[in-house]
N, C-alpha and C positions, 0 to 999 in steps of 0.2 A: 321225770314225772310222766311224760306222755307215753312211755313204754310200759308202765305198770299195768294199765287195763289190758293191753295186749298180752302181757305175760300171764295175767290172771286167767284170761280166756284160753290161752294155750295150755295152762295147767288143767283147766276143766276138761279140755279135749284129751289130754294125755291120761288123766286119772278119772276117766268118766265112770268106771264101775264104782270106785269108792265114793265118788261124788253122789251118784244116784242112791247108793246104799245109805249114805248119810242123810240125804233128802228124805228117804223112806222112814228112817228113824225119827227125824224131826216131825214128819207127817203123822206118824203113829203117836208120838208124844202129844202133839197138838190135838189129835183125834181123841185121846183119852181125856185131855183137859176139856175139850168141847162136849164130851159125853157126861162127865161127872161133876163139872164145876157149876157154880151158881150162875145166875143169869148175868150179873155184871161181869164176872170173869170170862164167861163164854163170849160175851160181846167183844171184850178186848182180844181174846184169842182168835175170834173170827176175823177181826180187822187185821190182826197180825198175819194170819194165814193169807188173807186177800192181798196184803202188801207184798208178801214174799212171792205170791203167784204172779202179780203184776210185774214185779222186778225181774223174775225169771223170764217171762214172756218178752219184756222189753230187751233184756240182755240177749235173748235168742234172735230177735229181729235185728239187733245191731250186729251180732256175730254173723248172721246169714248174709248181711249186706257187705261184709268185708271180704275182699278177694285179693290176698297178697300175691305179688308177682314173684313167686318162688316155688321150688320143688325141694323135697327133702330126700336124702339118701336112706334107703331102708332095704336090707337084705339084698343088696346088689342092684336094686331098682331105684329109679327116680319116681317119687310118689307125691301126689298132690297133698297140700297142707290139710291136716285134720281140722274139722270145724267143731266148735263147742255148741253150735246152734241146736242140733238134734238132742244133745245131752240136756241142755237147758230147757227145751220144750218137754222132754220126758220128765224132768224134775218138776216142771210146772203142772203137768198132768197128774203126777203123783200127789202133790199137795191138794190139787182140786178134788181128786177122787177120795182121798182120806177125809177131806172136809165134808164131802157129800155123805160118806158112810157114817162119819161121826154124827152128823145132823140126824140121819135116819135112825141110828142107834138111840139117840136121845129121844126121838119121837116114839120109838118102840117101847122104851122104858116108861114113857108117859102114857102108853096105850093108844097112840094116835098114828101108828105106822100104816101107810097105804101100800097095798101089795105091789102096785106099779113101781113104787120107789125101789123095791128089791130088783126088779128087772132093769131099771135105769142104772142102778149101781153096778149090776153085772156087766152091762154094756160099756159103761165108762171104765170099769176095771179092765175089761178086755182091751179097750182102746189104749189105756195106759201101758198094758203089757206089750202091745205092738210098738208103742213109742219107745219103750225100753229096748225092744229087739232092734228097732231101727237105729237107736243111739249106740248100742253095743256091737252091732254087726258091722260088716265091711262097708266102707263108703269112701272109695278112693279110685283114682286113675293111676295105673302103674305103667311106666315106660321101662321095659326090661330088654334084655339082649335078644329075645325072640319076637317081641312085638308089644302091642299095647293091650292092657287089660283094664276094663272098668268093672269094679266090684260094687254091687249094691245089695241091700238086704234081701231083695226079691229076685235077684239073678245077676248074671254077669255077661260081659261081651269080651271075646278074645279075638284080636286082630293081628295076624302075623304081619311083620313089616313089609314083606313082599306083596301083600294083598292091599296095602294102603297107598293111595295116590297123594292125598294132601289133607290138611286140616284148615278150617276157616273159622275165625272168631266171629260171633254174631251177637245180637242183642240179648239182654237178660243173662249175660255171662255164659252163653252157650258156645260150644265148639261143634261144628258140623264136619263130619269125616266124609271124604270122597274115596270110594273103594276102587282099586284096580281089579280085584277079583273078589266079588261079594260072596261067592260060593266057599271061599276059604275062611270066612268069618264064622265064629262059633258063638251062638247065643245059648245061655243056660238059664234055667228057672223061668220066671215070668218076665224076663227082660224082653222088651219089644224089639223087633228086628228092624232097627233103624240106626243110623250112624250119628246120633246126637249125644254129646256129653254135657253134663251139668256139673262142672268141676267147682271145687272150693278155691282152687288157684285161679288167678286172673286169666280169663279166656284167651286174650291176645298173647300172653306169655306162654301158656300151655300150647297154643296152636303153633307158635314159633318153635318151641321145643320139639313138638311132634314132626314138623316139617324138616327141621334140622336133622332129626334121626332118620327120616325117610331119605333125605338127600345123601346123607353119609353112607347109608347102606346101598343106595342106587349107584353111587360112585365106585363101590367095591365090586359090583357085578361086571 
């Protein structure tokens, strides 16, 4: 019984695109209902949307707080565990935005739409789009034959093994890297030029794996 929630969260992380598309479909259906239904039905649909939103946010917070002590094999690399947290947050934003838009469409049909609502809807829609991008984009740390790579939606960091001295686990599940040759490290995109990882895998476990890889390659030299 205890493994079922974990399996469900893992499925969300693995099938994040279908999950988000399904959430969008549900959001659109609720939006149509909120727009054309009568007052009583609109109230029910509103609280249903709110309940789904709260459930997704709570699920995201729970998922973000879980850091399993494991890495997975993928394309010849050891990769940090995928988290469903960003997917659940993107789904929550999707429901929230569709609810706002539905409410404003209903106001427009009643002749009471405020111009500022359109701007607010546009901003929230753009934010939801970024949440989708963050959820569907790369979010992992890879330990490959040539080095360590951290991939994030806004950029990446590539550290050759010979340029890495050690890794230390710290608070808030962070891993701090100490470089032997900082000039050999490559940062791309908007990635800040610092050696701090925010992994989904348990920080102490990942730090041990990194240090083991560094020691193994140092012994070969």
